[in-house]
N, C-alpha and C positions, 0 to 999 in steps of 0.2 A: 175659239177663233184666234188666229194668230195675232190680230190687232185689238183684241178686247181690252188689254191693259191700256193702250193708247186712248181708246174711246172712253173708258172709265175715268181716266185722268182728266180728259177734256170736260166730261160731265160734272166733275167736281167744281168747276170754275163757273161761278154765276156772275155775269157782268153787273147786274143790279146790286148784288151784295158788295162787290168790289167798289162800285161807285159810292155806296153808302160809307164804306171805310174811308175813301178818299175825301168825302165831304166832311166827315166827323173829325178827321185828323187835325184840321186847323184849329179845333176847339180844345185840343189836348195839350197845347203848348205850355199852359200854366201848371200842368201836373208834373211834379218832379219825376225824372226817369226811373228812380228807384221804386216809386209807387206804381208807375205804369208797368214796370217789370213784374211786380207782384200780381197785378190784375191780369196781365197777359199770360203769365205762367199758370195762374188758376184757370184761365180760359182754355189753356192747352190740355188740361185734364179732361175736358169735355170734347174738344176738337184737336186731338194730338197730331193730325196730319192735314196737309193741304195739297191740292193739285198745283203743279209747277211745270210750265211749258216754256222752253227756250225755242224761240221761233227760228226759221231757217236763216242761214248766213251769219251765225255767230262767228266772231273773229277773235283769234288769240295771238298776241305778240309774246313770244317766248325769249326773254333776255337772259344772258349769262350774268350772274352776279359777280361784281368785282370787289365790293366792300362787304366782306363776310361778317365782320364785327358789327357793322351797322345793321345788317340783315338780321343777325341774331338778337339784337336789341329790340327789333320790331315785332318779334314773335313771343308768345308766352313762354315762361321759364320751363314749362314741362314739354317743350318741343325743341328739337335740334335740327340744324340744317342737314340736308341729305342730298346727295347727287341723284339725278333722275334723267330719264330719257323721254323725249317727246314722241318720236317715232321709234318703232321696234328696232330699227337698224342703227340708231344713233349711239354716240359715245356719251356716257353719263356726265352731267355737269350740274353745278349749283345753279338753280333757276329761280327767277321771278317771272310771273306771267301776268299780262294785262289782258283781261277778257272783256269783250264788248258784245252785248246781246240785247235784243228786244225780247220781252217776256210778258206772258200773261199767267197769272196765278190766282189762287183763291182769295188772296189778300191785296194784291196790287197789280198794276198793269202799266208798262212803260219801258224805258230804256235804261240800262245800267252799264257802267264801266267799273269793273272790280280789279283791284291790284292784289295779287297773291304772292306769297313766298312759299316755296315748296319745302316742307319739313317733315320730320318723323316724330310721332308722339312717343315720348318716353314711357308713357303708361301702357299703351297698347301695341307699340311697334308698327302701327299703321302709317304708311305714307299719307300725308295730309296737305290739303290746300288751306293755307292760312290767309284769310281775307284781312289784309292790313288796312285798307281803306277803300272807299268807293265813291263814285259820283253818279247821280241819277236825276231824272226829271219827274220821279214819282215817289209815292209813299215808301218809306223804309223803316226798319226797326233794328236797333242794336242796344246793348245794355247801357252804353254811354249816353247816347242821344235820345233813347226812348223812341216813341213813334214820331217820326219827323217827315217833313215835306221835302221835295226835291231841292237840290243845291246847285243846279246848273243854270248857266245863262244861255247855253246852246247845248242841245243833246240830240244829235242826229246819227242814226245808223240806218242806212237804206241801201238800195241797189239801183243801178241805172240800166237802161235798155241795152247798153253795149257790154254788160257783164262786169261792171265794177262795183265793189263794195265801197261806200262813201261814209266816212266817220268824221264827225266834228263835235266833240264833247268838251265843253269848257266850263270850268268852275272859277269864276273871277275872284271870289273871296279868297281862295287858296292859291290862285295863280296857276292852276293846273289846266293843261290843254293836251288833247290828243286829236290831231287832225291828219287824216291820211286818205288816200284812194288806192285801191288794189284791184288789179285785173284778175279776177278769179277764173276767167275762161282758160287761163294758162296753168291752172292748178292741176296737180297730179294726185290721184288717190293713192294713199299709202297706209300701211298698217300701223296703228298707234301702239305705244307701249302700254300694256294692260295695267301695270302697277300704278302708273301715274293717273291714267284716265278712269280706271275701274276702282281699284283700291282707294285712290285718292278721293273719290266721291263718296266713299263710306266713312270718311273722316274729314269733315269740313269744320273749321273753327274761325274765330275772329282773332285779330292781332292783339298784342299786349295792351294797347291803348283802348281799343273798342270793347274788349272783354274784361277790363280791369285785371288783366293777367290771370284770368281763370282758365281760359283755353278749353272750355267745355265743347266737345265735338258733337256734331249731329250728322246723321246719315240720310241719304236719299236712296229710294228704291227705284230701279230702272232696268230696262232690258240691256244687258251688256253689249248686245249687237250694235246699239246706237253709238258705242265708243270703240268699235272694232277698227273702223277706217275713217279718215277725213282727208280733206284736200291739203296737200303740201303746196304752199304758194311761194314761188321763187321771189326772193327779195328784189330782184331786178324788175319785177312786175308791180312793185309797190312803191308809192311815193309818200314817205312820211314827212309831212311839212313841219310838224312840231309834236314833241312829246316832252312835257316839262315835269313829269312825275319823278320825284326822288332823285334829283341830280346827283351824279357820282355813285349811285348805288349799283348800277348795271352798265354794261357796255353800250356804246352809242347806237349800234345797230342790232336788231333782233337776230338771234341765232336761228330761229325757226318761226314761220308764220303758218297758222292753222285755220282752216275755215270748215265749218259744218254746213253743207248745203241742204240740210233737212232739219225738221223739228225734232227736239228731244223731249221726252216726257218723263217726269219724275213724280213719285209720291214722296213729298218732303216732310220732315218733321216741322211742326209748328213751333214758333218761338217759345222756348221754355220746356220743350219736350226733346229728349235725347235718346234716339234708338241706338242699338249696338248691333251692327252687322260686321262680322270680322273678316269675311273673305268672299270670294266670288261664288263659292259653293253655297254659302249661306244666303247670298244675295239671290241666286237663282231659285233656291228653295222657297224663299219668301215671295219672290215674284210669281211662282207657280201656285202658291197657296193663299194669296190675298183674297179675302172675301169683302168686296167693296160694300156689300149690303150691311155690314156691321159698323161702317163709318158714318158718323154725323158730319155733314158737310161743314166746312169751316165757316163760322159765322162771325158777325161783328159784335157779338154780345159783350166781350171784354172791352172792345173799343167804345161801345156805348156807355159802359160804366165810367171810362175815362172822360168821355164826352160830357156826361152828366156832372162829374166832379169838376171838369173844366168850367162848365157853365156856373156852377155854384161858386167856385173860386173867383171867377170874373165878376159875379154879382156882388160878392163880399168886397172885392177890391173897389168896385164902383161906389158902394155905400160908404166905404172908408174915405174915399176921395171927396165925396160930397160932404161928409161930416167935417173933414179938414177944411174945406172951402167955407163952410158955414161958420166954423169957429174962428176962421181968419177974419 
């Protein structure tokens, strides 16, 4: 069946299991991120993949970089800046991209705003999306922070009855804000550049700070047709009230605005697992030969270990504090 991949990805996502992970995350704060990383990496050996669904109306602001030196400092040393095109007919430029999307996955459920710099891996030659930082209202994981809770005071991505995408994502701690409204009824469907949107999703990594300069890339498996076309949104139909991310790094106005008015389905590497898909031919071959019956659904087992250690550490801390109070 044409849509069997989509159905199998959705079946991998268990809301109860996701809820369990969300509940347990708050008890893992006392566990050092390095120890969490070891536990989660070990868990990935059993559950190397998870279902990942980006819901309709994901929205991407594509800005031309102006401070290339600063941009290079934000990405791992084994990556270099590269010019890219957003749509097939565009002139290549150095880009950073801010993506906003609602998502449900095998591990978390919520809204994210991710800031990427487009670069090329010196090791593989693949165009890559480098996640420099992100804001979210849900559970997330990276090597620096470990398993952490949301960091936003406002996290809205929705649509209105009259065809507007409404975004209001604010992180007060870091003074980051992205607030806009865009009339997507005026969008025009255009062909996307395949190297950016298809090859780029075969090589996704974290920025220098979040990855401790390791730059280990992971891949996602998907139907390339989901990145064949998207809506080009005229800037004149978009009111950006505020965008305070990385002042001076990019031009004041986006070069391109992109919206996907449909869901996108991915088989994603679990944290700690790194697939290697080198080109679109290999991607299609993998897509056509996936046997979902061989996969164990992503579980919270590694999170449970962190949860149990967190409880133990908290208990020890309470005992130490009581002893100190008694001795006082």
